[in-house]
C-alpha positions in Angstrom: 117.9 -5.8 -4.3 115.9 -5.1 -1.5 114.6 -8.2 -0.9 118.0 -9.9 -1.1 119.6 -8.0 1.5 120.8 -9.3 4.9 122.2 -7.5 7.9 126.0 -7.5 7.3 127.8 -7.7 11.1 130.9 -6.4 10.0 134.1 -4.9 11.9 135.2 -2.6 8.6 133.8 0.2 7.2 131.5 -0.3 4.1 131.5 3.2 3.0 135.3 3.1 2.2 134.3 0.7 -0.6 133.8 2.7 -4.1 133.2 -0.7 -6.3 129.5 -1.2 -6.4 129.7 -5.2 -6.5 131.5 -6.8 -3.4 132.0 -10.5 -2.7 131.0 -10.8 1.0 132.3 -14.1 2.9 131.5 -15.3 6.2 129.4 -17.0 8.7 125.5 -17.3 9.3 125.2 -15.9 12.8 121.0 -16.2 12.4 118.6 -16.3 10.1 118.9 -13.3 7.6 122.6 -12.7 9.4 126.1 -12.7 8.5 129.0 -12.3 10.4 131.5 -10.6 7.7 134.9 -12.6 7.5 136.3 -10.7 4.0 134.2 -8.1 1.7 136.1 -8.2 -1.7 135.4 -5.9 -4.5 135.0 -7.4 -7.7 134.4 -6.0 -11.1 130.5 -5.4 -12.0 131.0 -7.9 -15.3 132.5 -10.2 -13.0 130.3 -13.5 -13.3 128.9 -13.7 -9.7 125.7 -15.6 -10.6 127.6 -18.2 -13.3 125.7 -21.1 -14.3 127.1 -23.9 -12.5 130.8 -25.0 -13.3 129.7 -28.8 -13.7 127.5 -27.7 -17.2 131.2 -26.8 -18.2 132.3 -25.0 -21.8 132.8 -27.9 -23.9 131.4 -31.6 -24.7 133.5 -34.0 -23.1 131.8 -36.4 -25.3 133.8 -38.4 -28.3 131.9 -36.7 -31.2 132.5 -37.8 -34.9 133.9 -35.9 -37.3 132.8 -33.3 -40.0 135.2 -34.4 -42.0 133.2 -37.5 -43.3 130.5 -37.4 -45.7 127.2 -36.7 -44.6 125.5 -37.6 -47.9 121.6 -39.0 -47.4 121.4 -37.5 -43.8 117.9 -35.8 -43.7 118.9 -33.5 -40.5 115.4 -31.7 -40.7 113.8 -35.5 -40.9 116.2 -36.2 -37.8 115.2 -33.5 -35.9 111.7 -34.3 -36.1 112.2 -37.7 -35.5 114.1 -36.7 -32.0 111.8 -34.0 -30.8 109.1 -37.0 -31.2 111.1 -39.4 -29.0 111.3 -36.3 -26.5 107.7 -35.8 -26.4 107.1 -39.7 -25.9 109.5 -39.4 -23.3 112.2 -42.0 -25.0 114.6 -38.9 -24.5 115.2 -35.8 -22.6 116.9 -33.4 -24.8 118.7 -33.5 -28.0 121.3 -31.2 -29.6 122.8 -31.0 -32.8 126.5 -30.5 -33.1 128.1 -29.0 -36.0 131.0 -27.0 -36.1 133.9 -26.6 -38.3 135.7 -30.1 -36.3 132.7 -32.1 -35.5 129.1 -33.2 -36.2 126.6 -35.1 -34.2 123.1 -35.6 -33.2 123.9 -36.1 -29.2 120.6 -37.5 -27.8 120.1 -37.7 -23.8 118.0 -40.9 -24.0 115.9 -42.8 -21.3 115.0 -45.3 -23.8 118.5 -46.1 -25.3 117.2 -49.1 -27.5 114.3 -46.8 -29.1 116.4 -43.6 -30.0 118.9 -46.0 -31.3 116.4 -47.9 -33.7 114.4 -44.9 -34.6 117.4 -42.3 -35.1 120.4 -45.1 -36.0 119.0 -45.4 -39.6 118.6 -41.8 -40.2 122.3 -40.6 -38.8 124.3 -43.8 -38.8 127.8 -42.7 -37.1 126.5 -39.4 -36.6 124.2 -40.4 -33.7 125.9 -40.3 -30.0 123.0 -41.8 -27.4 123.5 -41.3 -23.8 122.2 -43.2 -21.3 120.5 -40.4 -18.8 120.6 -41.2 -15.2 117.7 -38.8 -15.1 113.9 -39.2 -15.9 111.2 -37.1 -17.2 109.5 -37.7 -13.7 113.0 -36.6 -11.8 113.2 -33.5 -14.0 109.4 -32.5 -13.5 110.1 -33.1 -9.7 113.3 -30.7 -9.6 111.2 -28.0 -11.6 108.7 -28.2 -8.8 110.9 -27.5 -6.0 112.7 -24.6 -8.1 109.2 -23.3 -8.8 108.5 -23.3 -4.8 111.8 -21.6 -4.6 110.6 -19.0 -7.0 107.1 -18.3 -5.0 109.1 -17.8 -1.7 111.4 -14.7 -4.0 114.7 -17.2 -3.6 115.0 -17.9 -7.3 117.2 -16.0 -9.3 117.3 -18.2 -12.4 116.5 -21.5 -13.6 116.6 -24.0 -16.7 118.1 -27.3 -18.4 120.6 -28.0 -19.5 122.9 -30.6 -21.1 126.0 -31.4 -19.6 129.5 -31.9 -21.0 128.9 -35.5 -20.9 125.6 -35.2 -22.5 123.3 -35.6 -19.4 120.0 -33.6 -18.8 119.2 -31.8 -15.9 117.3 -29.1 -14.2 119.8 -25.8 -13.1 119.0 -22.8 -11.0 120.8 -20.2 -9.1 119.4 -19.2 -5.8 119.6 -16.7 -3.1 120.5 -18.9 -0.5 120.5 -22.5 0.2 117.6 -24.3 1.8 116.9 -27.3 2.9 113.9 -28.0 0.5 116.6 -28.4 -2.3 118.1 -31.4 -0.9 114.7 -32.9 -1.4 115.5 -33.0 -5.0 117.0 -36.2 -7.0 120.4 -34.6 -7.2 121.4 -36.1 -10.6 118.2 -34.0 -11.7 118.6 -30.9 -10.1 121.5 -28.7 -9.8 121.7 -25.6 -7.9 124.1 -22.7 -6.9 123.5 -20.6 -4.1 124.3 -17.0 -4.2 124.7 -17.0 -0.5 125.8 -20.2 1.0 125.3 -21.1 4.6 
């Protein structure tokens, strides 16, 4: 990763490290240079560039039990209607949760009433609607900011994700934090920096 290289002003001997991956902690001394405090070897498979922790690994919503009867539910139709709601910007995203314990269609909605009126009759108690604090315009702005980071060769990974609370946002992993990232709507963009100032 030559383009991510920075000058490390370190007092330790870097040649003694036999691991291919290290975590470096220190203090910015000038643009592109860090005074190193700690160099810690890490396993190659360590999740150094893991998604932001606020995305979590499981839903924190109250989801309906999968034990109930799903008679009369046309999931294909519900997916189609939910997709139309996303296209019309009444919703940002939807996900079907269908596992051994739960069954639900979770929708991050910008227009809760419309989502409930169109999907409620199709899904009944299996519809979980979360009022999103974000709007499509906010997500587009967050995407634009990450696109600029990409053109500046700072973006490592980007996408969109639903949080454990059901809200939908843009997420990204960048090489280093830049002031441009602070201009994004905070609720719409979650960024994890590889190198922290």
